N, C-alpha and C positions, 0 to 999 in steps of 0.2 A: 857228924852233925849234918842235918839237912837244912839247906838255905833256899828259900824262895826269893828269886830276884824278879820283881814285878814292875813293869812300866806303868805309869799313871794312866788313867782314862783319858778320853778325848777332850780337847779344848776347842774353842772357836778357832784359834790360830792353827791347830792341827788340821781342822777341816779345810782350811784355806791354803794348806801347804806352806805355812810360814815357818821361818826359823825362830822357834820360841825357846830362848835360853834363860836369860835373866828376867824377862817379862813375867810378872807374877800373876798370871791370869787363872781364873777358876775353871773347873770342869764345865763343859757345856751340857745341855739337857740330854743330848744323845749319849754322851759319855757317862753321865750319872745313871741313865736308864740301863745301859749295858752292864754296869757294875752292880746295880741292884739285882739284875737278873742273874749275874754270876753268884751273888750271895745266896740266892734261893737255890741255885743248882748245887752249890757246895753243901748247903744244909741238908739237901735230900740225898747227897752222896751219889749223884746220878752218873756214875761211871767216870768221874773226873780223872781218876788215876788208874782205871782198870786196864789200860793198855801198857802200863809200866810194870817192869818186874817187881816182885815183892820187896826186894832190897832197896828199891828206889821210891817206895810209897811212904806216905806219912805213917808214923808209928802206930797210930790208933784209928786209922780210917779217915773219911772225909771230914767229920766234925772236928777232929783234932787240928786240921789245917786252919780252922776258924779261930783258934786260940794258940798262936805260936808262943813259945816261952818268952820271946822278946821281939819287939817290932821296931825296926830302925827305919827312919823316914827322912827324905830330903826336906829342907825347911820351906820349900816353895809350896804354895797353896794347893796346886793341882795334885801334888803327892799326898799332902795331909788329908785332903778330901777323899782321895782314893783309899787311903788307909782306913779312914773312918767308915767308909761304905763297906769295905771288905772285912774289916776287923772291928766292928763297933764295940766300944767298951774296953778295948785293949790299949794300955798306955803306949804313947808314941815317944820314942827316943829320937830326938832330932840330931842328924849328923850333917853339920854345915857343909862339909866337903863332898857330900853326895849331890849337891846342886848341879844343875845342867851347865853345859859349857856356855861361856860368854861369847856370843856370836858377833860382838862388836858392831861394825857398820852394817852387817847383814841382819841384825836383830829385828824380829817382827816384820820381816819382808819375805816375799816368796820369789820364786825364780822368774816370774813374769815381771815383777817390779825391779828385779836386779838385771834383767836382760839389757845388754849393752854396757854394763858396768865392767870396766877393765879389770878391776880388782877381783870381781866375782868370776869373770872368765878365767883369770889366772888361777884362782882357787880350784875351779872345776878342772882345768887342765892338769893340775897337780894331783888329781885323784883325791882331793880333800885333805892333802897333807900340809899345805901352807897354813900359817897362822891366820886367824880371822883379823882383818884390819881393825885395829882398836880393841880387839878382844883377846881371847886366849889362843895359844897354840895347842895342837892335839897332844903334844908331849907333856906340856904343863898340866893340861886337863886330865890326861890319863894318870899322871903321877899322883895328883891329889886324890883322885877317885880310888886308885889302888891302895894308897896309904890309908885312906879312910876305911876301906873294906877290910884290910888286914887288921886294923885296930878293932873293928866290929867283931871279927872272928875271935880274936884273943879275949875280948871282953866277955863274949858269950861262953867261951871255953872255961874261963876262970869261974864263971857262975854255974858251970855244969849243965848248961842248956843243950838239948838235943835237937831242937827245931826252932829256927828263927825265920823272919821274913823281912825283906828290905823293899820298901816302896820308893822307887827312884825314877830316873829318866832313861830314855833310850840311849843317850850318849854315855851315861854312867854304866849301864849294863855292857855296852860294847867295850868301853875302856877296861873294865874289870875282867871280863871273860876273855878278851883277846890277849890280855897279859898273863892271866893266871890259869885259865881253864884247860882241861884235857877233854876232848881232843883239841889240839892247837888249831886255831882258825884265825883268819884275818879279821881286822877291826869291823868291817861292814858285814862280815859273815854272821855276826852275832846281833844283827838288828832284831828288834822286837816291836811288834805293833802295839798300839795303845791297848791296855788291859791284858797284855800278854807278857811272857817272860820265860824263866828257866828254873828248873829244879836242879840244884847242884849239891854235892856232898864234899865234906872235908873231914878227914880223920885227925882228931886231936893228937897233937904231938908231931904231926908231919909238917913239912914246910908249907907256908901259906901261899906258895906259888904253884901249887899242883892240886887245885880243886877239880873234882870230877863232875862234868856236866852230864846229868842223867836224862833230862827230858825237856822238851819245849812244851810250854803250857799256855793255854789261852784261858785266862781267868774270866774274860768277858764272853767266852764261847763254850766253856765247859769241856775242853778237850786237852789231851795230854799225849804226846808222842815221844817215844824213846829216842834218844840220840844214838845214831849208829856210829 
């Protein structure tokens, strides 16, 4: 089974470097324009997957990517809007536990606004491992994301699907892939920019903690690079 893990397009908060977790803001105009351009590139099949080995490409070429067998989406507006722009007309299955991390006291603030905040400095000094004050810990966030992703895999497998897409958040992608993907990488090594993500594979019947990460993909830029 091929799974596209896609981070939502840009929002106003993203442009300002804010920690946007539970804040339910829409895509900004720049984000919408980039995704509309990605849709056009994918429709024309303009080499989006040409640099990836045949066994890591969509089964039926670029247009098949535009109609995954099933589309799983975070409940937050920026993900639902991204899914609509990339996959118009495809029904969205909302996965509540795919929502972004709760950043607590840091929510909707950027590093400049948090400068001098002792809790923020402690979090930075920890390498981002401390729980967010008043929010989630990385462990709890990762646990719920992984649980949700494994449930999605089993649902898709039971239905006999070969290709699915998940439109989620940067934190969701990092949580899932750092826990489950091969090659094994650290949490922040699986960062994805807005409108970007990963193509991964999972063989039905195998454990759901050994998905293969095949390629980094820029859905807003029309590029695809094989994972070494």
